[in-house]
N, C-alpha and C positions, 0 to 999 in steps of 0.2 A: 390501754383498754378503754379508758374514759374518752379519749379523743375519737376512737373508732365509734363508740356509742353516740357521741355528739354528731359525727358525720352521718350516721344512719338516721338519726332524728332530723337532721337538717334536710337530707334528701326526701324524707317523708313530708316535711313541711312544704318543701318546694313543689312536691308533686300535688299536694292538696291546694296550695295557694293558686290564685288566679295568675295566669301568665302575664308578665310585664312586657312593655315594649322592649325591643332588643337592646337599645342603648341603655335603658335603666337597668336591665338585667346584667348587661356587661359591666356597668359601673359598680353594681352591687357586689359582683364577684371580685372585682379588683380591690374594693374597699375591704372585703373580708380578708384578702391576703395581707394588705398593709396593716390592718388592725391586729393580725396575728403577731407581727413583728413588734408592734407597740406594746402589746399586753403580755406576751410570753416571757417567761424568765428562764425557760429551759432551751437555751440556744444550741444544745448538743443533741437534741432529740432527732431521730431519723426523719427525713422529710416524708417518708411513706406513712409515718404515724400521725401526720397532720392532715388538715383539709386542703393544703395547698395544691396537690395534684388534681383533686376534684374541681377546685375553682378554676385552675388553669385549663382543664379539659372543657369546662363549661364555656369559658371565654373563647376557646378555639372553636367550639361548636357554633357559637354565636357568630363569629367572624365568617365561618364557612357558610352558615345559613344566609347571612347578609350578602355574601358574595354571590350565592346562587340565585338570590331574589332580585339582583340588580343587573343592569346591562353590562356587557363586557367593557372593562376600562373605567367604570364609574365607581368612585370611592364612596362607601357608605358612612354614616355617622359613627359607627363603632370603630371602623378603621381610622377615621379622622381623629377620634378620641385617643386611640392607641398611639398614633403618631404625634399628636399635639402634646400629649402629656408624657411623652418619652417613656412609655411603659417598658419597652424592650430594654432601654438603657438602664432603667431601674432594676429590672430583673437581672440584668447582666451584673450590675454592681453588687446586688444582694448575693448572687451566686458566687462571685469571686471572693466575697467576704467570708461566707460560712460553708461553702462547698455543697450546700443542700441542692440548690437548683442546678449547679454544674454537674453533679453526679446524676441527677435526673435526666439531663440532656445528653450526657456523653456515654452512658453505659448502654451497651447493646441490649442487655436484658430488660432494662426499664424503657421499653419501646412504645408504650401505649400512647404517650403524648407526642413523642418525636415522630412516630410513624404517621400519626394523623396530621402532623404539621407538614408532611411531605406528600400530601394526597394529589399534588399536581395543580394546585390553585395558582394559575399563572400570575394573575394580577396581584394576588396576595403576596406571592413570593417577590414580585417586582416591587411592590410598595415597601415590603420589609427590607429588600436590598437597598432601596433608595434611602430608607431611614437610617441604615447602619453605615454611616460615613465615618471616616477616621476621626475627624474633628469632634463629631458629636459623641462618639463612644468615649474618646479620650476625655472630653470635658465632663461627660456624665460620670465616668468612673472616678475622676479626680475632684469633682465638685464637693464642697462641704455641705451643701444643702440641695435637696430636690425642690424645684419650683413649687410654691404653695398656690394651688389653683383649686377652687371649690373646697370641699371638705376632704378631698381625697389625698392631696399631696401632703407628705410629711417629711420633715428634714431627716437626713441620714443620721444626724446625731440622736434624734429621737428614736430611730430604729436600731441604735446601738451597733451600727455598721462602721467598721474602721478598715483602713487600707493597710494590708500587710506589705512588707518590703517586696515580697514576691509579686504581689499584684501590681505594685508600682512599676517594677521592671517590665512586666507584661504590657502595662499601659504605654510605657515608653516605646516599646516595639510595636504598639498598635496591633495587638493580637486580636483575633476574632474567634470567639468560642463557637460560633455557628459553623464556620468552616471546619474547625478542628473536630467538633462533635460529629459532623456529617462524615468526615474522613474516618473517625473511629467506628462509626456505625456501619461503614462499608465492610468492616471485618466481622460483623455480627454473625454468630452461628445460625441465627434465624434468617433464612434466605429472603423472606419478604421484607424484613427490616433493611437488610443490606441493599436490596434493589431500590427501595424507597429512598435510602440515603444517597445512592448513586444518582437517582433522578433529581434529588434536591440539589446536588452539586451541579448537575447539568443545567438546571434552571438558573442557578447563580451565575455560572460562566457565560450564559447566553444573554444576560442583561445587556441591553444596548448602550447604556449610559457610560461614557468614558470614565467618569468618577468611580463607578463600580468596577470597571476593568482595572483601573489603577490600584484600587483598594485590594483586589484579589491578587494581583501580580506583585505588588510592591509591599503590601502590609500584612500578607499572610504567607504561610509556608505551603500553600496549595501545590505549586509546581514541584517543590522538593519532595513533599510527602507522596505525591502521585508517582514520581519517578523512583523514589527510594523503594516503594513497594514493588514496582516493576523489577527493580534490581534484586530485591530479596527473593521474589518468586523465580527469577531466572537462575539465581545461585542455588536454589533448592532443587533444581533439576539434576538428575543423575549425570555424572561426567561423560557417560557414553550412552546416548539414546539411539536406537536403531533409526537411521534416516527414513526407512520405509514406514516406521511407526509414526514419525513426525509428519510424514506426507499423508498417511492414511487416516489420521484423526479427523473426524468430521468437522464441518464448518463450526467455528466457535462464535457464539453471540453472548455478550457479557451478561445479559439479563436472563439467560436460559441455562445457566450452569447448574444442572440438576443431576450431574453424573453420579452414579452409584457403582463403586468398584466391585461390590459383591454381586451385582446383577450382570456385570459385563463379562461375558464368556471370552471375549477377545482381549482382555486386559493384558497389559505388558508392564514391566517395572517402570515406574515413573509416569504412568499415564495420568494419574490424579494431579501430580505436580505440573505436567505439561499442559493439561486443560486449564488449570488455575492461572498459569502464566499467560497462555494465549487469550484466555477470557479477560484478564486484566489489561493486556495490550489492546484488545478490541475496545474495551471501555475507554482507555486513554485516547485511542483513535477517534472514537465517536464523540468524546468530550471535546476534543480539539476541533472536530468537524462542526459541532454545534455552537462553539464558543464565539463570543465577540472577537473581532479580528485581533485586537491588541492582546487579549487574553490567550487566544489561540497561538499566536506567534511566541509568546512567552512560554507556554506549556510545551510547544514543539521544540523550542531551543533547549529547554531543560531536559527533555527526553534525549535529544542528540548529545548534549554535553555530559550528562550524568549517567546515561545508560548506553547509548551507542558507542561513544568515544571512551567513556570510563570503564565499561564492562565488556562490551562485545568486541571492540577492536583488538584488545590483547588476545582474546580467544581466537580471532580470525588470523592473527599474525603469528601464532605459535608454530612450532615445528612438529608437534605430535600429530601424526596422521589421524588418529582417532579424534583428537580434540578439534582439528581442522574440519573433519567431516561433520561432526555434531554441530559445531557453531555455524558452519555454512548451511547445513540443513535448516537450522533455526532461522538464519537470516533469510533463506529462501521462503520459508513459511511466512515470515513477517512481511516480506516484499509482496507476496501474494495477497496478504490480508489487509494491508493498509488501504484506506479509502479517502482519508482526509488530504486535501491538496497541500495544506500547510505542513502537515507531518511528512507527507511524501517529499516535499521540497527539502526538508531537513535531512531526510534519509538519503536522498540523491546526493546532497552535498557531502554527507558522511561517506558514502560509497565511492563517489567519483570525483569529489572536489569541485571547485568552481571554474577551472581553467577552460578557456574557449579559443585560445590561439592554436594554430597547427602544432601537432606533436613533432618531436624529434626523437632520435634513437637514444639520446642521453638524458632525457628529462624524467627518468624513472623515479627520482626522489622528490618530485614536486608534490605528489600525493601517494605516499607509500602504500596505503591500503588498496587504492585502485590498481596499482601495478601488481601487487601481490595477488589480488583476486583474479586479474587477467592471467597471470602466470599459472594460477591453479587450474585454468581451463586446459592446460597442457601438463598436468601433474603426472608424476610417475604412477600415482594411484588412480586407476580408472574411475573408482567411485567418487573421488574428490573432483576429478575433471567433469564427470557427468553432473554432479550436484551443482558445481559452480556454473556450468553452462546453463543449467535449468534456471538458476537464479538470474543470470543475465537475460535469458529468454523472457522471463516474466517481467523483469525490469523494463525491457524494451516495449512492453505492451502497456505500460503505465502512461497516463495522460500528462507527461511532463516533457517539454521540448528539449530541455537541457540534456536529457539522457542520450538521445540519438545524436545530438550535436556534439556532445563531449566524446562519445565513443567513435563516431564515424564522420559526421558531416564537416567538422572543422578541418579535416584533412583533405576533403574533396572540393572545398569551396573555390579554389583557384583552378581547378581542372588541369593541374599540371601533370596529371597522369597521361595526358594526350599529347600527341605530336602534331602541332598545328601546320597544316599545308593550305595556303590560300587557294580557294576554289578557282579552277580554270573554266573556260567556256564549255568544254566538253562535259564537265561534271553537271552542268545545268540543263543539259539536253537529254532526252530519252533516245537511246540507240536502238538498233534493230532488235526484233523479237521481244520488245517490251522490257528489256533489262535496264536497270539503273546503271549509269556510267560509274565505273570505279568499284562497283560491288563485286566481291569475290564469291563465286559459288563454291560450295563444299566439294562438288564433283571435280573441280579443278585443283583442289588442294591435294598434294601428294599423299598426305596422311590418310585421306579418305578416298583414294583412287579406286580401291577395290570394293567400296560400299555401293549399295544400290538405294539411293534415297527414296525412289518411288515406292519401295516396299516397307519403309520404316514407320509409316503412320498407322496407328492402330485404329483410328476412327476418322476417316476422311471427311465425314460430313461436318465435323467441327471445324476443320481447316477450311472447308468450302465457304465458311462465313467470313473469311478474311477479305479485305477490300482488294479490288483489282490493282495491279501494278500501276504506279503513277509516279511522276517526277517530283511530287511535293516534298518528299522527305529524303533528300540526298544524304549520302554517307557522312559528310562533314558536320551535319547537324546532330548526329548521334541518334537519329530516328529512322533507322533502316526499316523497310517494310516488314510488318509483323510476320508475314508468311515465311520470310527468309530467316527471321530470328527463331521462330518456332522450329523450322526445319533444322536450323543449326544445332539446337539443343537435342532434338529427337534423333539426329543422325550421328551424334557424338559417339555413342556406344556402338561398337561393331556388331554386325548381325549375329555372329556366332556367340556373342556375349549377352544376348537378349533372351530372357526367359518368360517375360510377362505375356507374350502372345499365346502361350500355351496354357495359360490359366485364366479362367473367366473372371471378369470383374476387376481386372488390374490394368485397364487401359488408360490412355491419356485423358479420356473424358472424365474419369472420376476425379481428377485433380482440378478440372475446370470449375466444377461446382463449389468445391472448397475454396479455391482461389477467389472466385467471385464474392463469396460471403465474407471471407477474411479481408479482402481489399476494401470492401464497403465499410467494414468496421474500422479499419485503419484510417480511412479517409475521414470518418466521423471524428476520430481522435485528433487528427492533424489539421482539421479545417481551420481552427482558430489560430494556428501558428503562422498563417499568411506566407506559406512557402511560394517560391516563384513557379510559374507554370512551364517555364522552359529553362534550359541550362544558361548559365552566365555566358555572355558573349566572349569568345576566345580572345578577341581584340582587347578586352578589358581585364583579362586574366594575367596573372604573373606566372607565365609559363617557364621563366628562367629559374624559378625556385626549385630546389630539389624536391622530389615527391617521396613521401613516406605515408603508407596507408594507415599508419597508426598501430599501436600495440594490439588493439582488440582484433582488427581485421588481419593483422599479421599472424596472430595465433590461430584464427579460424582458417586462413589460407594454408598455413603450415599443416594443420590437422587435415584439411581437405586433401592436401597433397599426399598424405599417408593413408588414404581411405582403404587401400588394398591390404594394409598391414595392421589395421586397428580392429579391436573388438566391435562386434555388431552394434552393441548398445551405444558405444562412443560415437560411431558413425551416424547413427540415427539422431543423436543429440546435436552433433556439429551441423548436419544438413538442416535440422529443424531451425537452428538459430539463423543460419544463412538464408533460408527461405523466408523467415520473418523479416529479416532486413530487406530482402528484395521486394517485399510487399509495400514498403513505405512509398508514398506518392511524391517523392522528391526527385526532380529531374537528374541530379547528379548521382544519386543512388541508382536510379534506373539505368543511366548510361554506364556506370562503372561495373554494376553487377549483372546487367541483363542485355547489354548490347555487344554481341560478338564481333561487330565490325568497327568498334571504336579504334582509332589509330593510337596505340599505346606508345608512349615515349620510351626511349631506350632504357632498359633496366627495370621497367615497370611491369607489373603483373596485374591481371584482373581475375575475377572469378572464372570466366570462360577460359582464359589462358592456363589457369591452374588445372582445370578439368582436362584440357587438351593434353597436357603433359601426363596426367594420370592415364588417359586413354592410350597414349603412346607406349607407356610402360606396360599396360595391360596387353596390348597386341603382341608384345614380345613374349610375355609370360604364357599366353594362351598356347603358344606353339610347344611349350614344354610339358603341358598337362594332357595326358591321354584321356579321351572321352570327356572333354571339358564340358560340352553343352549338355549331355545327359546328367552329369553330376550337378551342374548348375540348376537344372530343372528340378532335380530331386531335393536340393537344398531349399529352393523356393517353396516347394510343396510342404516340406517339413516346417518351415517358418510360418506358413499359413495354416498349419494344422491339418493339411489334406493328406499327409502321409505320416504314419507312426514313426517314432524314433527307431533307428536301426543301427547298424555298424557305423563306426566313425568314418567319415569321408575325408580323404586327403585334401589338403589345401582349403580347409573349411573357412578360415579367416578371409582368404582371397575371394572365395566364391560368395560369401556373404557380403563382402565389400563391393563386388560387381553388382549384386542385386540392389544394394543401397544406391550405388552410382546410377544405375538405370532409372530407378524411381525418382531420384533427385533431378535428373535431366528432364524427365516428364513434368515434374512439378515446376521447374523453372520455365519450361515452355508454356505451361498453362498460365503462370503468373504474368509472363510477358504478353500473352494473348489477351488476358483480361484487362491489363493495364492499358494496352493500346486502344481497345474498344471503349474503355471508360473515358480516355482522353479525347477520343474522336466523336463521342456522342454528346450532344448538347445536354 
């Protein structure tokens, strides 16, 4: 009671007294704190019953005021005094000795001083970070005396401060109360305090000085504590969360976690835990994104080793279908959410490994998780297949060159899917009627003998933009004229198996707009990867090596080959991944996935050849289904919501597969058209 009365009287005197210059006022409050330790005999009294919090708050206000009155980056006399007299080290030592200041700084409830310390004063935080070096704190904590300068400095012996064995052990480990206190405050039930603590950590990790980065990564438990909390929140999730719920949760931002379960009418079991986990992952992602490079790499590696490998990998490798589905849905959500290049690099290494040499059929054990995830794209559970395919689809859209190279490009680099035939003179000349020598028209293919290509185009004006026939792109270069490629894809599906002409707004032109936008976005991502503008010369390729498309394309081609017998949702996801791959502006991808006229080597298959086999099977099946075309049109209208649900239609899976096949061929034609014009336009 007496100390509180003294504090009140002191504030009254300070209010009535004339204001002192900032430095004198700052020194006055610091002397008041040190004199308390010299004169008091009650070293067990709670710090809240003393004047220490008030003086510290006044000192902080003075530093903030000085900061605001000076130009950015300029250190004022109060800050110089704080650094020169090692005030922070002294406070640290005092706090370690009697726990008063430590409690004040590490308890979320005692937030008044700590919250103000984290107001975002960049240069203040920088100067503080520069002053707290391992050697300085270690020396200050272990010294027998504090330097005597002016009337302020007093020896530690005079302050009755002794070092406990516990404190000595901490000093040997060069522990840092500031980091630990901020990490503790991130758990504060007061959301404002937690956010301010997170901001304080973000300022610390963004310090550009190498010494600060070394201090944070080697002398504190920052990386471990961040990752351990991520692990704790992940393990707090229910063992089976509906994948649709994981997908549907709104975008999570770490500083805006104000979810109220009572007010959420769409709440589901585990939503609070899911939001907490995703929010903390977003914070770790942003922290790594803002951190100095050394610090960022250390934190990202910790996330990979302690969370991805230690916690998520066993979940993804298990045999329980429910467990696989939940963990894959969470991995998919994380892949979508990550924005830090450094964390993305570690995530890609975790999922795919670092191998870049061509794959073989027997190298499945080189990175077991990669192989298991690819296998899950063709899982007996359609839900697992769809979720894994979605994960790969979003992974492919991330700005990391290794993703596409590891999954696809390393197997196409030598172009040994082609059968090389040296060009003869006739191939270099244009023959009668403007046709390119060696080009095979679909009308001459027995498979398409009964088709009428002239009637297959739903929007002739788009094709009229194609360049005139010319000899610049002979067949052996893999750049057959775009009008022939477009016709090849649009003519693949037989006339009686087409239903889009009867429904408005489902023409080929609708895919052209989307293809143009998506191709532009993909080009922006790949621009810095310095991909070649043309395929590798066949003379320089190792065409003798056996060709294997790789496990990823093998699964996709196998799935594509079963499009007439798979559920509609699976077919949509398979074709979506293949269309995304086709959009990449790499010449080998374009040749292998979008050139129907590539000379395939014996035993090799391409996307076009897979579709041709599917169409051949379809033409046989059509003959066995009465009223095939009317049923097909009815199914399309139901899928579009133009017809109400009615009686079950026979061969529903087949009919839905035919519709997906027709749309996919139009999409590939549009992508080929857009890519050709992009490459021919300056």
